[in-house]
VMD Tcl script that draws the C-alpha trace (Angstrom):
set ca {
  {-31.06 17.37 0.93}
  {-31.63 16.64 -2.78}
  {-28.83 17.33 -5.25}
  {-29.20 18.65 -8.77}
  {-26.98 18.61 -11.85}
  {-26.03 22.24 -11.19}
  {-24.65 21.57 -7.68}
  {-20.89 21.94 -7.33}
  {-18.71 19.24 -5.78}
  {-17.07 20.25 -2.53}
  {-13.55 19.02 -1.88}
  {-13.58 17.34 1.51}
  {-10.02 16.02 1.41}
  {-7.68 13.86 -0.59}
  {-6.34 10.34 -0.54}
  {-3.66 8.80 -2.71}
  {-3.48 5.02 -3.03}
  {-1.00 3.76 -5.62}
  {-2.63 1.24 -7.96}
  {0.58 -0.78 -7.67}
  {-0.22 -1.43 -3.99}
  {-3.66 -2.78 -4.85}
  {-2.28 -4.96 -7.66}
  {0.53 -6.34 -5.47}
  {-1.74 -7.15 -2.51}
  {-4.77 -8.28 -4.51}
  {-7.09 -6.66 -1.99}
  {-6.94 -3.71 0.35}
  {-9.64 -3.00 2.91}
  {-8.79 -0.14 5.21}
  {-9.86 3.16 6.73}
  {-7.67 6.16 5.86}
  {-7.65 9.69 7.22}
  {-8.23 12.30 4.52}
  {-5.26 14.44 3.54}
  {-5.61 18.22 3.22}
  {-8.65 18.12 5.52}
  {-9.27 19.26 9.06}
  {-10.98 15.97 9.77}
  {-12.60 13.07 8.01}
  {-11.85 9.60 6.83}
  {-12.76 7.22 4.04}
  {-13.22 3.47 4.16}
  {-12.45 1.59 0.96}
  {-12.44 -2.04 -0.07}
  {-10.33 -2.32 -3.24}
  {-9.85 -5.55 -5.21}
  {-7.48 -6.17 -8.12}
  {-8.52 -8.67 -10.77}
  {-6.15 -9.58 -13.56}
  {-7.76 -9.88 -16.96}
  {-6.37 -12.33 -19.50}
  {-7.29 -11.89 -23.16}
  {-6.79 -14.43 -25.90}
  {-4.93 -13.32 -29.02}
  {-8.23 -13.36 -30.92}
  {-9.81 -10.97 -28.41}
  {-6.78 -8.66 -28.58}
  {-7.08 -8.34 -32.39}
  {-10.61 -6.93 -32.21}
}
mol new
graphics top color blue
foreach p $ca { graphics top sphere $p radius 0.5 }
foreach p [lrange $ca 0 end-1] q [lrange $ca 1 end] { graphics top cylinder $p $q radius 0.2 }
display resetview
């Protein structure tokens, strides 16, 4: 079924993953049940990468 720019998004459920958890663990790969949904799940593979900038890069 093709989608167009005028199609509306349908809320299928929610999931809250604190960014702090991803940063602390470095990587999270898991399947979660959707919240506020009769059924459904989402599988995510999240990776945290720390970025270091030199002082010269920060001044730009």
